[in-house]
Backbone as JSON Lines, residues from 0, in Angstrom:
{"i":0,"aa":"M","n":[24.55,123.54,-42.53],"ca":[23.42,123.74,-41.38],"c":[23.02,125.28,-40.72]}
{"i":1,"aa":"N","n":[23.65,125.8,-40.73],"ca":[23.27,126.97,-40.25],"c":[22.74,127.73,-41.62]}
{"i":2,"aa":"G","n":[22.98,127.46,-42.39],"ca":[22.12,128.49,-43.0],"c":[21.29,127.47,-43.25]}
{"i":3,"aa":"W","n":[21.23,126.35,-43.76],"ca":[19.59,125.74,-43.65],"c":[18.7,126.43,-41.74]}
{"i":4,"aa":"L","n":[19.05,126.6,-40.73],"ca":[18.32,127.16,-39.96],"c":[17.5,128.86,-40.29]}
{"i":5,"aa":"A","n":[18.98,129.64,-40.7],"ca":[18.64,131.11,-41.65],"c":[17.87,131.05,-42.48]}
{"i":6,"aa":"R","n":[17.73,129.78,-43.35],"ca":[16.68,129.78,-44.09],"c":[14.84,130.02,-43.42]}
{"i":7,"aa":"L","n":[14.82,129.66,-42.08],"ca":[13.47,129.04,-41.49],"c":[13.15,130.52,-41.12]}
{"i":8,"aa":"S","n":[13.96,132.03,-41.21],"ca":[13.33,133.05,-40.75],"c":[11.59,133.12,-40.67]}
{"i":9,"aa":"D","n":[11.23,132.87,-42.11],"ca":[9.97,133.48,-43.11],"c":[9.16,132.21,-42.48]}
{"i":10,"aa":"D","n":[9.16,131.16,-42.27],"ca":[8.03,130.15,-41.86],"c":[8.34,130.26,-40.01]}
{"i":11,"aa":"L","n":[9.56,130.78,-39.29],"ca":[9.06,131.23,-38.3],"c":[8.38,132.87,-37.91]}
{"i":12,"aa":"G","n":[8.56,133.26,-39.07],"ca":[8.2,134.67,-38.89],"c":[8.92,135.45,-37.48]}
{"i":13,"aa":"M","n":[10.4,134.97,-37.49],"ca":[11.49,135.68,-36.77],"c":[12.41,136.02,-36.89]}
{"i":14,"aa":"Q","n":[13.22,136.46,-37.04],"ca":[14.16,137.03,-37.29],"c":[15.55,136.11,-36.87]}
{"i":15,"aa":"V","n":[15.92,135.4,-37.71],"ca":[17.11,134.84,-37.51],"c":[18.73,135.09,-37.56]}
{"i":16,"aa":"D","n":[19.16,135.11,-36.5],"ca":[20.74,134.54,-36.72],"c":[21.54,134.14,-36.16]}
{"i":17,"aa":"I","n":[22.82,133.86,-36.69],"ca":[23.56,132.98,-35.95],"c":[25.24,133.56,-35.78]}
{"i":18,"aa":"S","n":[25.79,133.39,-34.6],"ca":[27.2,133.19,-34.29],"c":[27.77,132.24,-33.59]}
{"i":19,"aa":"E","n":[29.2,132.46,-34.27],"ca":[29.79,131.03,-33.41],"c":[30.77,132.17,-32.57]}
{"i":20,"aa":"T","n":[30.44,133.19,-32.27],"ca":[31.22,133.78,-31.38],"c":[30.99,134.04,-29.41]}
{"i":21,"aa":"P","n":[31.54,133.19,-29.35],"ca":[30.73,133.16,-27.35],"c":[30.53,134.18,-26.83]}
{"i":22,"aa":"K","n":[31.51,135.59,-26.9],"ca":[30.92,136.76,-26.23],"c":[29.73,137.06,-26.51]}
{"i":23,"aa":"D","n":[29.4,136.77,-28.04],"ca":[27.81,137.42,-27.99],"c":[26.79,136.75,-26.96]}
{"i":24,"aa":"L","n":[26.69,135.47,-26.28],"ca":[26.35,135.61,-24.97],"c":[26.21,136.61,-24.16]}
{"i":25,"aa":"Q","n":[27.08,136.78,-24.35],"ca":[27.17,138.11,-23.03],"c":[26.37,139.16,-23.28]}
{"i":26,"aa":"T","n":[26.99,139.83,-25.04],"ca":[26.44,140.66,-25.1],"c":[25.3,140.9,-26.09]}
{"i":27,"aa":"I","n":[24.8,140.5,-26.63],"ca":[23.59,140.4,-27.5],"c":[22.51,139.79,-27.2]}
{"i":28,"aa":"L","n":[22.72,137.85,-26.44],"ca":[21.68,136.97,-26.42],"c":[20.24,138.24,-25.37]}
{"i":29,"aa":"G","n":[20.69,138.54,-25.39],"ca":[19.25,139.31,-24.55],"c":[18.85,139.62,-25.46]}
{"i":30,"aa":"H","n":[18.39,139.73,-26.51],"ca":[17.8,140.52,-27.81],"c":[16.76,139.78,-28.23]}
{"i":31,"aa":"Y","n":[16.81,138.43,-27.79],"ca":[16.37,136.97,-28.32],"c":[15.24,136.2,-27.51]}
{"i":32,"aa":"K","n":[14.7,135.44,-28.37],"ca":[14.12,134.56,-27.15],"c":[14.19,133.24,-27.29]}
{"i":33,"aa":"V","n":[15.32,132.92,-28.19],"ca":[15.13,131.57,-28.68],"c":[17.16,131.26,-28.98]}
{"i":34,"aa":"L","n":[17.6,130.73,-28.1],"ca":[18.96,130.29,-27.95],"c":[19.0,128.78,-29.03]}
{"i":35,"aa":"V","n":[19.36,128.21,-30.62],"ca":[19.7,127.13,-31.26],"c":[21.01,126.64,-30.54]}
{"i":36,"aa":"M","n":[21.24,125.74,-30.36],"ca":[22.66,124.83,-29.97],"c":[22.81,124.01,-31.0]}
{"i":37,"aa":"N","n":[23.4,124.6,-31.88],"ca":[23.35,123.84,-33.59],"c":[24.83,122.83,-33.02]}
{"i":38,"aa":"N","n":[24.08,121.44,-32.49],"ca":[25.77,120.19,-32.77],"c":[26.69,120.97,-31.96]}
{"i":39,"aa":"C","n":[26.89,121.75,-31.12],"ca":[27.62,122.53,-30.48],"c":[28.28,121.64,-28.91]}
{"i":40,"aa":"N","n":[29.25,121.0,-29.53],"ca":[29.28,119.75,-28.25],"c":[30.99,120.57,-27.41]}
{"i":41,"aa":"E","n":[30.61,119.9,-25.87],"ca":[31.69,120.38,-25.01],"c":[31.96,121.43,-24.48]}
{"i":42,"aa":"L","n":[30.95,122.55,-23.96],"ca":[30.86,124.14,-24.28],"c":[31.64,124.63,-23.25]}
{"i":43,"aa":"T","n":[32.25,123.5,-22.32],"ca":[33.33,124.08,-21.91],"c":[34.82,124.5,-22.05]}
{"i":44,"aa":"T","n":[34.81,123.53,-23.14],"ca":[36.01,124.05,-23.9],"c":[35.62,125.24,-24.9]}
{"i":45,"aa":"L","n":[35.09,125.73,-25.12],"ca":[34.7,127.24,-25.77],"c":[34.45,128.54,-25.38]}
{"i":46,"aa":"M","n":[33.61,127.93,-23.96],"ca":[32.83,129.16,-23.21],"c":[33.88,128.9,-22.03]}
{"i":47,"aa":"D","n":[34.04,130.42,-21.53],"ca":[34.15,130.97,-20.14],"c":[33.12,130.85,-19.01]}
{"i":48,"aa":"A","n":[33.52,130.87,-17.94],"ca":[32.73,130.75,-16.92],"c":[31.45,132.27,-17.18]}
{"i":49,"aa":"S","n":[31.77,133.3,-17.07],"ca":[30.88,134.67,-17.06],"c":[29.97,134.2,-18.6]}
{"i":50,"aa":"Q","n":[30.76,133.3,-19.77],"ca":[29.58,133.37,-20.55],"c":[28.82,131.93,-20.59]}
{"i":51,"aa":"L","n":[29.03,131.24,-20.0],"ca":[27.8,129.88,-19.49],"c":[27.02,130.54,-17.96]}
{"i":52,"aa":"K","n":[27.4,131.61,-17.49],"ca":[26.86,132.12,-15.92],"c":[25.56,133.12,-17.03]}
{"i":53,"aa":"A","n":[25.63,133.26,-18.32],"ca":[25.02,134.05,-18.77],"c":[24.22,133.78,-20.06]}
{"i":54,"aa":"V","n":[24.11,132.56,-20.24],"ca":[23.33,131.93,-20.91],"c":[22.12,131.17,-19.86]}
{"i":55,"aa":"E","n":[22.41,130.63,-18.55],"ca":[21.65,130.07,-17.62],"c":[20.7,132.01,-16.72]}
{"i":56,"aa":"D","n":[21.65,133.04,-17.18],"ca":[20.57,134.07,-16.08],"c":[20.34,134.13,-17.13]}
{"i":57,"aa":"W","n":[20.27,134.27,-18.08],"ca":[19.02,134.82,-19.5],"c":[17.85,133.64,-19.67]}
{"i":58,"aa":"Y","n":[18.18,132.18,-19.46],"ca":[17.23,131.46,-19.51],"c":[16.54,131.34,-18.66]}
{"i":59,"aa":"K","n":[17.07,131.41,-16.93],"ca":[15.89,131.88,-16.04],"c":[14.87,132.87,-16.3]}
{"i":60,"aa":"K","n":[15.21,133.74,-17.58],"ca":[14.19,135.27,-17.1],"c":[13.59,134.89,-18.33]}
{"i":61,"aa":"G","n":[13.45,133.7,-18.41],"ca":[12.11,133.35,-19.74],"c":[12.27,132.98,-20.58]}
{"i":62,"aa":"G","n":[14.12,132.7,-21.51],"ca":[14.64,132.62,-22.5],"c":[14.18,130.71,-22.59]}
{"i":63,"aa":"G","n":[14.4,130.56,-24.41],"ca":[14.33,129.24,-24.99],"c":[15.59,128.4,-25.18]}
{"i":64,"aa":"I","n":[15.44,127.22,-25.15],"ca":[16.83,127.07,-25.64],"c":[16.23,125.4,-25.97]}
{"i":65,"aa":"V","n":[16.86,125.73,-27.35],"ca":[16.81,124.07,-28.82],"c":[17.94,123.82,-28.4]}
{"i":66,"aa":"S","n":[18.03,122.43,-28.52],"ca":[19.45,121.41,-28.83],"c":[19.31,120.68,-29.35]}
{"i":67,"aa":"L","n":[20.77,120.69,-30.77],"ca":[20.24,119.62,-31.53],"c":[21.13,118.86,-32.27]}
{"i":68,"aa":"H","n":[21.22,117.64,-32.15],"ca":[22.11,116.38,-31.98],"c":[23.28,116.53,-30.95]}
{"i":69,"aa":"A","n":[24.19,116.99,-31.51],"ca":[25.83,116.48,-31.13],"c":[26.14,117.42,-28.97]}
{"i":70,"aa":"A","n":[24.43,118.43,-29.5],"ca":[24.51,119.37,-28.72],"c":[24.57,118.68,-27.63]}
{"i":71,"aa":"L","n":[24.11,117.67,-27.07],"ca":[24.11,116.54,-25.56],"c":[25.48,116.03,-26.02]}
{"i":72,"aa":"V","n":[26.71,116.27,-26.19],"ca":[27.83,115.29,-25.85],"c":[29.71,115.91,-25.54]}
{"i":73,"aa":"H","n":[29.34,115.47,-24.67],"ca":[30.0,115.88,-23.17],"c":[29.54,117.55,-22.64]}
{"i":74,"aa":"Q","n":[28.48,117.39,-22.51],"ca":[27.98,118.36,-21.79],"c":[28.3,118.09,-20.11]}
{"i":75,"aa":"T","n":[28.79,117.36,-19.56],"ca":[28.34,116.96,-18.16],"c":[29.77,118.41,-17.07]}
{"i":76,"aa":"K","n":[30.46,118.74,-17.49],"ca":[30.82,119.9,-17.05],"c":[30.49,120.9,-16.6]}
{"i":77,"aa":"W","n":[29.4,121.14,-17.38],"ca":[28.39,122.25,-17.06],"c":[27.45,121.68,-16.76]}
{"i":78,"aa":"A","n":[27.22,121.66,-15.33],"ca":[26.6,121.03,-14.34],"c":[24.67,121.07,-14.44]}
{"i":79,"aa":"W","n":[24.71,122.44,-14.79],"ca":[23.21,123.02,-15.03],"c":[22.87,123.08,-16.21]}
{"i":80,"aa":"F","n":[23.48,123.19,-17.54],"ca":[23.06,122.09,-18.43],"c":[22.3,120.89,-18.93]}
{"i":81,"aa":"S","n":[23.63,120.24,-17.74],"ca":[23.52,119.22,-18.18],"c":[22.02,118.26,-17.49]}
{"i":82,"aa":"D","n":[21.81,119.05,-16.41],"ca":[20.38,118.79,-15.58],"c":[19.45,119.13,-16.28]}
{"i":83,"aa":"L","n":[19.36,120.38,-17.04],"ca":[18.12,120.98,-18.22],"c":[18.13,119.6,-19.04]}
{"i":84,"aa":"A","n":[19.35,119.32,-19.81],"ca":[19.14,118.06,-20.73],"c":[18.52,116.89,-19.98]}
{"i":85,"aa":"G","n":[19.07,116.3,-19.2],"ca":[18.62,115.13,-18.3],"c":[19.56,113.88,-18.57]}
{"i":86,"aa":"C","n":[20.42,114.14,-19.53],"ca":[21.4,112.92,-20.27],"c":[22.8,113.34,-20.56]}
{"i":87,"aa":"D","n":[23.89,112.49,-21.27],"ca":[24.98,113.0,-22.14],"c":[24.73,111.97,-22.88]}
{"i":88,"aa":"F","n":[25.66,112.08,-24.1],"ca":[26.24,110.72,-24.88],"c":[27.07,109.48,-24.06]}
{"i":89,"aa":"D","n":[26.45,108.45,-24.89],"ca":[27.06,107.24,-24.82],"c":[27.88,106.86,-26.76]}
{"i":90,"aa":"S","n":[26.8,106.84,-27.61],"ca":[27.48,106.4,-28.44],"c":[26.39,107.01,-29.52]}
{"i":91,"aa":"D","n":[26.41,106.56,-31.06],"ca":[25.28,106.44,-32.02],"c":[25.19,105.4,-33.04]}
{"i":92,"aa":"S","n":[24.73,105.7,-34.1],"ca":[24.69,104.68,-35.02],"c":[24.83,105.84,-36.2]}
{"i":93,"aa":"E","n":[24.76,104.69,-37.46],"ca":[25.28,105.38,-38.99],"c":[23.54,105.79,-39.27]}
{"i":94,"aa":"Y","n":[24.01,106.43,-40.2],"ca":[22.67,107.16,-41.1],"c":[21.61,106.54,-41.48]}
{"i":95,"aa":"L","n":[20.77,106.02,-40.7],"ca":[20.0,104.78,-41.29],"c":[18.68,105.11,-40.86]}
{"i":96,"aa":"E","n":[17.75,104.53,-41.74],"ca":[16.13,104.41,-41.65],"c":[15.51,103.43,-40.26]}
{"i":97,"aa":"A","n":[14.71,104.19,-39.55],"ca":[14.4,103.48,-38.18],"c":[12.9,103.95,-38.05]}
{"i":98,"aa":"K","n":[12.34,103.09,-37.2],"ca":[10.68,103.46,-36.82],"c":[10.98,104.38,-36.19]}
{"i":99,"aa":"V","n":[10.2,105.59,-35.68],"ca":[10.0,106.6,-34.95],"c":[8.48,106.71,-34.59]}
{"i":100,"aa":"S","n":[8.09,106.63,-32.88],"ca":[6.65,106.53,-32.24],"c":[6.71,107.69,-31.78]}
{"i":101,"aa":"V","n":[5.3,108.32,-31.96],"ca":[5.13,109.73,-30.66],"c":[4.69,109.29,-29.74]}
{"i":102,"aa":"D","n":[4.87,109.66,-28.6],"ca":[4.85,109.42,-27.08],"c":[3.31,110.2,-27.29]}
{"i":103,"aa":"P","n":[2.37,108.59,-27.01],"ca":[0.77,109.65,-26.71],"c":[0.72,110.49,-25.86]}
{"i":104,"aa":"A","n":[0.91,110.93,-24.96],"ca":[0.98,111.94,-24.3],"c":[0.79,113.35,-25.0]}
{"i":105,"aa":"A","n":[2.24,112.82,-26.24],"ca":[2.56,114.58,-26.89],"c":[1.75,114.32,-28.04]}
{"i":106,"aa":"K","n":[1.62,113.93,-28.63],"ca":[0.42,113.66,-29.9],"c":[0.07,115.15,-30.04]}
{"i":107,"aa":"N","n":[-0.35,116.16,-29.11],"ca":[-0.68,117.15,-30.34],"c":[-0.04,118.44,-29.46]}
{"i":108,"aa":"H","n":[1.61,118.04,-29.46],"ca":[2.39,118.78,-29.59],"c":[2.81,119.38,-31.27]}
{"i":109,"aa":"P","n":[2.88,120.29,-31.21],"ca":[2.96,121.16,-32.65],"c":[4.56,120.51,-33.0]}
{"i":110,"aa":"T","n":[5.53,119.89,-32.86],"ca":[6.69,119.85,-33.46],"c":[6.2,118.35,-33.64]}
{"i":111,"aa":"V","n":[4.75,117.63,-33.08],"ca":[5.38,116.02,-33.9],"c":[3.48,116.09,-34.53]}
{"i":112,"aa":"K","n":[3.19,116.5,-34.12],"ca":[1.55,116.56,-34.83],"c":[0.96,116.67,-35.86]}
{"i":113,"aa":"D","n":[0.36,115.77,-35.89],"ca":[-0.37,115.39,-37.23],"c":[0.78,114.35,-38.41]}
{"i":114,"aa":"H","n":[1.75,113.82,-37.61],"ca":[2.26,112.95,-38.23],"c":[2.16,110.89,-37.87]}
{"i":115,"aa":"G","n":[0.64,110.89,-37.22],"ca":[-0.06,109.35,-36.58],"c":[1.38,108.76,-35.61]}
{"i":116,"aa":"D","n":[1.17,107.82,-35.09],"ca":[1.56,107.01,-34.1],"c":[2.49,106.66,-34.47]}
{"i":117,"aa":"S","n":[3.14,106.23,-35.66],"ca":[4.56,105.56,-36.02],"c":[5.03,106.09,-37.41]}
{"i":118,"aa":"F","n":[6.39,106.48,-37.92],"ca":[6.64,106.91,-38.98],"c":[8.26,105.99,-39.56]}
{"i":119,"aa":"L","n":[8.38,105.84,-40.16],"ca":[10.05,105.52,-40.9],"c":[10.87,107.06,-40.89]}
{"i":120,"aa":"Y","n":[11.94,107.09,-40.59],"ca":[12.69,108.33,-40.51],"c":[14.2,107.75,-40.37]}
{"i":121,"aa":"S","n":[14.87,108.49,-41.33],"ca":[16.52,108.6,-41.76],"c":[17.31,109.53,-40.86]}
{"i":122,"aa":"A","n":[18.35,109.1,-40.21],"ca":[18.74,110.02,-38.86],"c":[20.21,109.33,-38.65]}
{"i":123,"aa":"D","n":[20.84,109.76,-38.08],"ca":[22.19,109.56,-36.85],"c":[21.65,109.16,-35.52]}
{"i":124,"aa":"W","n":[21.4,107.76,-35.26],"ca":[20.65,108.22,-33.4],"c":[21.55,108.05,-32.66]}
{"i":125,"aa":"T","n":[21.62,109.08,-31.84],"ca":[21.42,108.83,-30.69],"c":[21.84,107.71,-29.45]}
{"i":126,"aa":"N","n":[22.51,107.55,-29.04],"ca":[22.03,106.3,-27.78],"c":[22.59,107.2,-26.38]}
{"i":127,"aa":"H","n":[21.99,107.68,-25.73],"ca":[22.39,108.56,-24.32],"c":[22.95,107.86,-23.26]}
{"i":128,"aa":"T","n":[23.46,108.7,-21.87],"ca":[23.77,107.94,-21.13],"c":[22.44,107.68,-20.06]}
{"i":129,"aa":"A","n":[21.69,108.11,-20.43],"ca":[19.85,107.66,-19.59],"c":[19.07,108.02,-19.94]}
{"i":130,"aa":"S","n":[17.75,107.46,-19.7],"ca":[16.55,107.6,-20.68],"c":[15.75,109.18,-19.64]}
{"i":131,"aa":"V","n":[15.43,110.08,-20.3],"ca":[14.54,110.88,-19.3],"c":[13.32,110.71,-18.77]}
{"i":132,"aa":"T","n":[12.76,109.8,-19.48],"ca":[11.18,108.79,-19.39],"c":[11.21,108.9,-17.84]}
{"i":133,"aa":"G","n":[9.89,109.93,-17.41],"ca":[9.28,109.93,-15.67],"c":[10.59,110.67,-15.13]}
{"i":134,"aa":"K","n":[11.34,111.69,-15.51],"ca":[12.24,112.78,-14.62],"c":[11.01,113.94,-14.7]}
{"i":135,"aa":"P","n":[11.22,114.21,-13.55],"ca":[10.68,115.75,-13.21],"c":[10.95,116.64,-14.5]}
{"i":136,"aa":"G","n":[9.47,117.46,-14.87],"ca":[9.32,118.64,-15.92],"c":[9.83,117.94,-17.59]}
{"i":137,"aa":"F","n":[9.91,116.95,-17.59],"ca":[10.72,116.49,-18.65],"c":[9.32,115.57,-19.52]}
{"i":138,"aa":"Q","n":[9.65,116.08,-20.38],"ca":[8.16,115.09,-21.82],"c":[8.69,114.36,-22.2]}
{"i":139,"aa":"V","n":[8.3,112.98,-23.44],"ca":[9.19,113.1,-24.48],"c":[8.28,113.19,-25.22]}
{"i":140,"aa":"L","n":[8.78,113.48,-26.08],"ca":[7.85,113.82,-27.44],"c":[8.49,112.16,-28.74]}
{"i":141,"aa":"L","n":[9.39,111.45,-28.8],"ca":[9.26,110.99,-30.01],"c":[10.13,109.63,-29.4]}
{"i":142,"aa":"R","n":[10.6,108.77,-29.47],"ca":[11.29,107.27,-29.37],"c":[11.25,106.89,-30.45]}
{"i":143,"aa":"V","n":[13.03,106.11,-30.69],"ca":[13.07,105.69,-31.61],"c":[13.15,103.85,-31.84]}
{"i":144,"aa":"D","n":[12.91,102.81,-32.14],"ca":[12.62,101.86,-32.16],"c":[14.12,100.9,-32.57]}
{"i":145,"aa":"E","n":[14.5,100.66,-31.35],"ca":[16.03,100.05,-31.83],"c":[15.73,98.41,-32.63]}
{"i":146,"aa":"I","n":[14.58,98.24,-32.48],"ca":[14.38,96.25,-33.44],"c":[14.88,96.86,-34.76]}
{"i":147,"aa":"S","n":[14.13,98.48,-35.19],"ca":[14.28,98.45,-36.28],"c":[15.48,99.12,-37.05]}
{"i":148,"aa":"Y","n":[16.82,98.97,-36.65],"ca":[17.82,99.47,-37.5],"c":[19.1,99.31,-36.09]}
{"i":149,"aa":"D","n":[20.01,98.72,-36.75],"ca":[21.52,98.95,-35.59],"c":[21.78,100.11,-34.98]}
{"i":150,"aa":"A","n":[21.79,100.06,-33.9],"ca":[22.21,101.14,-32.72],"c":[23.36,101.68,-32.46]}
{"i":151,"aa":"V","n":[24.24,101.05,-32.8],"ca":[25.52,101.2,-32.31],"c":[26.12,100.71,-33.87]}
{"i":152,"aa":"R","n":[27.11,101.7,-34.09],"ca":[27.62,101.96,-34.8],"c":[29.05,100.98,-34.64]}
{"i":153,"aa":"S","n":[29.93,100.34,-35.75],"ca":[30.93,99.88,-35.75],"c":[32.21,100.45,-34.82]}
{"i":154,"aa":"Y","n":[32.42,101.98,-35.16],"ca":[33.42,102.65,-34.21],"c":[33.17,102.61,-33.29]}
{"i":155,"aa":"F","n":[31.57,102.47,-32.4],"ca":[31.33,102.45,-31.18],"c":[31.28,101.08,-30.25]}
{"i":156,"aa":"K","n":[30.72,100.46,-31.49],"ca":[31.41,99.02,-30.76],"c":[32.62,98.49,-30.01]}
{"i":157,"aa":"Q","n":[33.42,99.26,-30.89],"ca":[34.81,98.39,-30.32],"c":[35.36,99.52,-29.21]}
{"i":158,"aa":"R","n":[33.85,100.75,-29.14],"ca":[34.53,101.24,-27.88],"c":[33.42,101.37,-26.65]}
{"i":159,"aa":"N","n":[32.66,99.92,-26.64],"ca":[31.85,99.85,-25.35],"c":[30.92,100.42,-25.84]}
{"i":160,"aa":"G","n":[30.37,100.62,-27.08],"ca":[29.33,102.04,-27.14],"c":[27.87,100.94,-26.19]}
{"i":161,"aa":"K","n":[26.92,101.54,-25.87],"ca":[25.58,100.99,-25.27],"c":[24.73,101.51,-26.18]}
{"i":162,"aa":"A","n":[23.31,100.52,-26.68],"ca":[22.8,100.51,-27.19],"c":[20.96,101.15,-25.98]}
{"i":163,"aa":"M","n":[19.97,101.59,-25.94],"ca":[19.55,102.28,-24.71],"c":[18.81,100.97,-24.33]}
{"i":164,"aa":"G","n":[17.99,100.23,-25.67],"ca":[17.05,99.42,-25.42],"c":[15.34,100.29,-25.82]}
{"i":165,"aa":"A","n":[14.52,99.35,-24.76],"ca":[13.37,99.76,-25.64],"c":[12.87,100.82,-24.95]}
{"i":166,"aa":"D","n":[13.45,101.71,-23.98],"ca":[12.96,102.71,-24.02],"c":[14.34,103.9,-24.55]}
{"i":167,"aa":"H","n":[14.25,104.41,-25.89],"ca":[15.03,105.09,-26.07],"c":[14.46,106.68,-26.82]}
{"i":168,"aa":"P","n":[14.14,107.71,-25.94],"ca":[13.66,108.93,-26.45],"c":[14.57,109.57,-27.76]}
{"i":169,"aa":"I","n":[13.75,110.23,-28.7],"ca":[14.73,110.65,-29.8],"c":[14.53,112.59,-29.76]}
{"i":170,"aa":"A","n":[13.57,113.29,-28.74],"ca":[13.13,114.14,-29.08],"c":[12.64,114.72,-27.75]}
{"i":171,"aa":"W","n":[12.64,114.93,-26.94],"ca":[11.91,115.42,-25.41],"c":[12.29,117.17,-25.08]}
{"i":172,"aa":"T","n":[11.23,117.33,-24.23],"ca":[10.79,118.76,-23.7],"c":[11.55,118.32,-21.81]}
{"i":173,"aa":"N","n":[12.11,119.95,-21.7],"ca":[12.04,119.99,-20.18],"c":[11.15,121.65,-19.47]}
{"i":174,"aa":"T","n":[10.22,121.5,-19.08],"ca":[9.66,122.6,-18.4],"c":[9.46,122.93,-16.43]}
{"i":175,"aa":"L","n":[10.58,122.06,-16.5],"ca":[10.4,122.11,-14.92],"c":[11.3,123.88,-14.84]}
{"i":176,"aa":"N","n":[10.25,124.34,-13.49],"ca":[10.55,125.81,-13.02],"c":[9.64,126.29,-14.3]}
{"i":177,"aa":"D","n":[8.79,126.54,-15.32],"ca":[9.17,126.89,-16.28],"c":[9.54,127.12,-17.5]}
{"i":178,"aa":"G","n":[10.34,126.52,-17.29],"ca":[11.73,126.86,-18.95],"c":[11.22,126.48,-19.77]}
{"i":179,"aa":"R","n":[11.71,126.9,-20.63],"ca":[11.23,126.26,-22.4],"c":[12.66,125.4,-22.58]}
{"i":180,"aa":"F","n":[12.83,124.04,-22.96],"ca":[13.88,123.19,-23.04],"c":[13.73,122.2,-24.29]}
{"i":181,"aa":"L","n":[14.36,121.77,-25.08],"ca":[13.55,121.08,-26.57],"c":[15.0,120.69,-27.01]}
{"i":182,"aa":"Y","n":[14.94,119.33,-27.07],"ca":[16.63,118.57,-27.48],"c":[15.99,118.19,-28.9]}
{"i":183,"aa":"T","n":[16.33,117.61,-30.04],"ca":[16.52,116.26,-30.51],"c":[17.69,115.64,-31.22]}
{"i":184,"aa":"E","n":[17.35,114.53,-31.49],"ca":[18.51,113.77,-32.56],"c":[18.63,114.15,-33.77]}
{"i":185,"aa":"L","n":[17.92,114.8,-33.89],"ca":[17.78,115.24,-36.01],"c":[18.98,116.7,-35.67]}
{"i":186,"aa":"G","n":[19.36,116.73,-36.72],"ca":[20.22,117.32,-37.12],"c":[21.61,117.56,-37.29]}
{"i":187,"aa":"H","n":[22.36,116.05,-36.83],"ca":[23.71,116.47,-37.45],"c":[24.2,116.16,-38.47]}
{"i":188,"aa":"D","n":[23.26,115.55,-39.67],"ca":[23.07,115.93,-41.31],"c":[21.82,116.41,-41.33]}
{"i":189,"aa":"V","n":[22.1,117.36,-42.28],"ca":[21.03,118.08,-42.47],"c":[19.54,117.2,-43.42]}
{"i":190,"aa":"R","n":[20.1,116.29,-43.97],"ca":[18.86,115.44,-44.39],"c":[18.32,115.34,-43.68]}
{"i":191,"aa":"S","n":[18.54,114.77,-42.54],"ca":[17.26,114.73,-41.52],"c":[16.89,115.51,-40.89]}
{"i":192,"aa":"L","n":[16.86,116.69,-41.51],"ca":[15.64,117.72,-41.28],"c":[15.06,118.2,-42.33]}
{"i":193,"aa":"D","n":[15.62,118.07,-43.7],"ca":[15.25,118.89,-44.86],"c":[14.05,118.16,-45.39]}
{"i":194,"aa":"T","n":[13.07,117.88,-44.75],"ca":[11.98,117.06,-44.96],"c":[10.63,118.05,-44.86]}
{"i":195,"aa":"P","n":[9.51,117.3,-45.12],"ca":[8.39,118.37,-44.32],"c":[8.01,118.07,-42.9]}
{"i":196,"aa":"F","n":[7.94,116.58,-42.8],"ca":[8.61,116.7,-41.09],"c":[9.43,117.31,-40.13]}
{"i":197,"aa":"G","n":[10.76,117.02,-40.92],"ca":[12.0,117.95,-39.93],"c":[12.03,119.59,-39.94]}
{"i":198,"aa":"R","n":[11.24,119.95,-41.39],"ca":[11.24,121.31,-41.44],"c":[10.26,121.64,-39.68]}
{"i":199,"aa":"Q","n":[8.66,120.97,-40.29],"ca":[7.92,121.3,-39.39],"c":[8.72,120.93,-37.63]}
{"i":200,"aa":"H","n":[9.54,120.31,-37.57],"ca":[9.92,119.72,-35.6],"c":[10.68,120.82,-35.6]}
{"i":201,"aa":"I","n":[11.96,121.12,-36.27],"ca":[12.26,122.49,-35.77],"c":[11.52,124.22,-35.77]}
{"i":202,"aa":"V","n":[10.66,124.02,-36.57],"ca":[10.46,125.15,-36.66],"c":[8.91,125.69,-35.53]}
{"i":203,"aa":"E","n":[8.64,124.7,-35.51],"ca":[7.56,124.11,-33.74],"c":[8.81,124.41,-33.05]}
{"i":204,"aa":"A","n":[9.55,123.79,-32.76],"ca":[10.42,123.34,-31.75],"c":[10.21,125.27,-31.37]}
{"i":205,"aa":"I","n":[11.2,125.91,-32.09],"ca":[11.77,127.07,-32.02],"c":[10.96,127.89,-31.68]}
{"i":206,"aa":"R","n":[9.1,127.99,-32.15],"ca":[8.37,128.81,-31.61],"c":[7.98,128.56,-30.32]}
{"i":207,"aa":"W","n":[7.93,127.13,-30.63],"ca":[7.64,126.72,-28.73],"c":[8.53,127.41,-28.2]}
{"i":208,"aa":"A","n":[9.62,127.29,-27.69],"ca":[10.36,127.81,-26.89],"c":[10.12,129.21,-26.7]}
{"i":209,"aa":"A","n":[9.55,129.96,-27.97],"ca":[9.94,131.16,-27.63],"c":[8.66,131.47,-27.28]}
{"i":210,"aa":"R","n":[7.63,130.79,-27.0],"ca":[6.29,130.56,-26.65],"c":[5.66,131.24,-27.44]}
{"i":211,"aa":"A","n":[5.42,131.16,-28.56],"ca":[4.9,131.98,-29.99],"c":[3.51,130.93,-30.01]}
{"i":212,"aa":"E","n":[2.61,131.43,-30.52],"ca":[1.57,131.0,-31.35],"c":[2.31,129.81,-32.26]}
{"i":213,"aa":"T","n":[1.53,128.38,-32.51],"ca":[1.96,127.54,-33.6],"c":[1.6,128.06,-34.94]}
{"i":214,"aa":"A","n":[2.97,127.94,-34.92],"ca":[2.06,128.47,-36.92],"c":[1.02,127.65,-37.9]}
{"i":215,"aa":"K","n":[1.24,126.45,-37.25],"ca":[0.18,125.16,-37.94],"c":[-1.7,125.57,-37.44]}
């Protein structure tokens, strides 16, 4: 997955670097416009307080964050990020095809533009602890129709995992206080991104978070 993201540099017109070293958040994050959180769950177990604060300060100065799939798993101990994201993880599905719909108010957002009102797509779909619909600063981009697939896989059915029901956002933004945050459920399995839609979705998410002009 890291390699797939790195190879987006030509489409983005930006330099893409990969790091798995938390200290980089204090030393070189200031050179970048966007931080992509690639399935990095429970960050309070990986990063110390000064590193978490470095991300917060960088974001407040105009940085953008794009979070993929498991980046919203067990983040509640990082209160700032949990508030930014709007929810946390409850359970997920198997890798399945499902019906995805574009929120009417977001149909011209570059991450979803030109794909119609709805379409079929395959991924492992996450159930969140709450819906972000209607929260101040949030805009839902995509929802998944739980009628079209089995929303909770067996592992989580045995652990009281819960589906979200009729309102199941799978991609959204938060621009409260003029910030640029975007989350998408896609990206746990590279198959969910290595498609024409997936590539557009991530490329334009990063460009949007960087406040760059759309590539389309």
